[in-house]
N, C-alpha and C positions, 0 to 999 in steps of 0.2 A: 507521349512524351513525358507526361507527369508520372506515369507508371515507371518509365525508365529511370527518371531522376530519383524516385522513391527507392528503387532497387539499388541504385548506386549509393544512395545515402545509407541504406542498411548495411551494404557491403563495407562502406567506409567505417561505420561504427564497429563492425566486426573486426576489421583490421586493427583499429585503435585499441579495442579491448584485448585482442589477442597479443599484441606487442606489449601492452601495459606500460607504454612509455609516454611521458609528458615532459616537454622541454620548455624551460623558461630562460629568457635572456634579459639582463638588465644592465644599465650603465651606471657606474659609480664615479661621480665627480668628473665625468667625461674623460677619464684617463684609463680606466681598467674595465674591461668587459668580462663579466662573469657569466658562465653558463652552468646551471645546475640541472642535472638530469637524474631523476629518481627512477631507477629501474627495479620493478618488483616482479618476481616470478612466483609461480605456484609453490606452496609449502612442500609439495611432494618433490620439487625439483631443485630446491635451494633456498637461500635466504635473501633478505632485502639488502641492497647495496646503495650507498650514496656516492656519487661520482662528482667531485668538485674540480672544475677545470677553469684555468685562467689563461691569460695570454703568455704567462711565464712558465706554464707547466700544468700538471694534473696530479691530484692525490685521490686515491681510492681507498675507502674504508668500509668494511661490512659492519652491520649491526652486531653480529656475533663477536667481532673483534672488539668493538666498543664495550659491549657488555662484559667480555672477559677482562678487559683492562680495568673496568670499574670494580669488578670482583677482586682483582689482584690488589688494587689500591686499598680496598676495604679490609682485606685480609692482612695487608701490611700494617695498616693503622691499628688493627686489633692486636697484632703482635707487639707493636710498640707500646700500646696501652698496658698489656700484660707485663711487659718488661719494666715499665715505669712503676706499676703497682708493686711489683716484686722488689724493686730498689727502695721504694718508700717504706715498705714493711721491714726490710732489712735495716735501713737507717734508723727507724723507730726502735727496733729491737736493740741495736747497738747502743743507742742513746740511753735506753732504759737500763741496760747492763752496766753502762759506764756510771750512771747515777747511783745504782744500787751498790756498786763496789766503791763509790767515791766517799771518802771521809776527809775531814779537814786535815791538811798537813800543817807543818809548823809555820808556813808562810801565809796561810789563809787568814781571813778576817776573824773567824771565830777563835782560832788558836792564838792569834795576836792579842785579842781582847782578853782571853782567859789568862794568858801569861802575864799581861800587864796588871790585871787584877790580883793575881797570885803574888806578884812581886811586891806590891805595896800593902797587902793585907796585914792587919795587925793581929795581935794575939788574943784580943778580946774586943767585944763590940763597943763602938763609940756612938751608935745611933745614926750614923750617916751612910747606911748601906746604899741608898739611892744615888748619893753623890759619887761614891767609889765605883760602883758598877757603871754608872753613866759615863764617867771619865774613861773607864776601860773600853767601853764600846765605841766611844767617839775617837779614841786613840787608834782604833783599828779601821776607821773610815766609815763607820755607820753614822748616818745623818738623821737627826730628829730634834725636836724641841724638848728640852729638859722639863721634867715634871717635879713639883715640890715633894710629892709623896711616892713611895715605892709602888704601891698598888696601882697607881695611875698608868704605869707603863703597860699594863694589860688592859685596864678598863677604858682607857682613852685611845687604844689602838696604836700607841706609840711604837711598840715593838713590831707590829704588823707593817706599819708604814716604813720602818727602818729595814725591812726585808726579812723578817722572821715569820715563821708559821707555827701556829699552836699545834702540838702533837700530844699523843697520849702520855699520861703520867707514868704508864707502865712500860714505856719504851726504855731500852737500855741507854743511859746517858752517854753522850760523847762530848768531846772538848768543845767549849763554846756554847753549850746549851744554857738557857737562862730560865730560872724559875721565879715566878712572882706569886707571893702569898697575898690573899685577900685581906682587907682590913677587917678589924673586929673591934668590939668595945674595949678590949684590953690592948689591942694593937691598931690604933687609928690610922697609922700610915702604912700598914702592911709590911712587906719585906721583899727584897729582890736579891738574887745571888746568881753566880755563874760557875760552871763546872770547868776546872782546869785540867781535867784528864784523870785526876786522882781524888781531889776534894772539891767540895762546894765552898766558894769564897764570896764574900761581900766586902764589908769594911774590915772583916776579920776572917781568919781561917776557921771554918766550922768543923765540928767533930762528926757531924752527920748531915743528912740531907735537910733536916729541919733544925732551925735555930731555937725552936721552942720545945718546951717540955710537953705541951698538950698537942692535940690534933687540930690542924687548921687547913682550910681549903687552899689549893694553889693550882696554877696552870704552868705547863712546861712549854718552852719556846725554842725553836731551832732555826738557824739560818736556812731560808727557803732553798738555797742552792744545794743543800745536803739532805733535802727531803726527797724521797724517791720520785714521785710525780704528783700531778694534780689530783688524780683519783685517790692516791694514798693519803694525801692531805685531808681529803674529806673523811676518810675512814678514821684517821687520827683525831680529827676534830670531833667526830661523833663519839669516839671512845672517851675523849677527854671530858666531854660534857655529861657523861653518865655519872 
């Protein structure tokens, strides 16, 4: 008898292993009965399948189909990523091109400031260059705290706070550029002037870039909106410091 039971047990195990089937039934909230049957066949005869059945129907999906769907989604995501990168590069390029070709027009703040300075400039110096240039800049909308001396518009960072960037003294001047001369023993207040597109003006219309007969150190400033980009600003600054 024991031998017969043992034989039947072995045969039962063989049947279970041959079918490779295991069935699990569970109850969810006492309302829906789910039966999940995982059927696995040999790799030589096919792939694994998951069969999900409910009292409202059944849905069959193979592992190969799931893997293919994941691969498709991944490929689609990469394609979108490449498209986004391409659009970003194109936008950056167009912005750089626009900035490079952008110069102040007659309605821009630099041009308005230069025009106002040019209109009230005198024929000779009165010693009030800081006052004249300051009023011209403020009339164009630049906001800053006035300084008593001309050189302080550079040394105190006033022009920088107003939206200007220091550029190389070797750059071709354009309308609205501002130059600030350092102070010296002979010129304790320094000097400040603005370019109107033709001449340098301060409280008077100058004959040349320098109001002095000697050589004095100075820095050149330009509205940051008309400087190519941040990297070029660093280059200009390094050149100006030499």
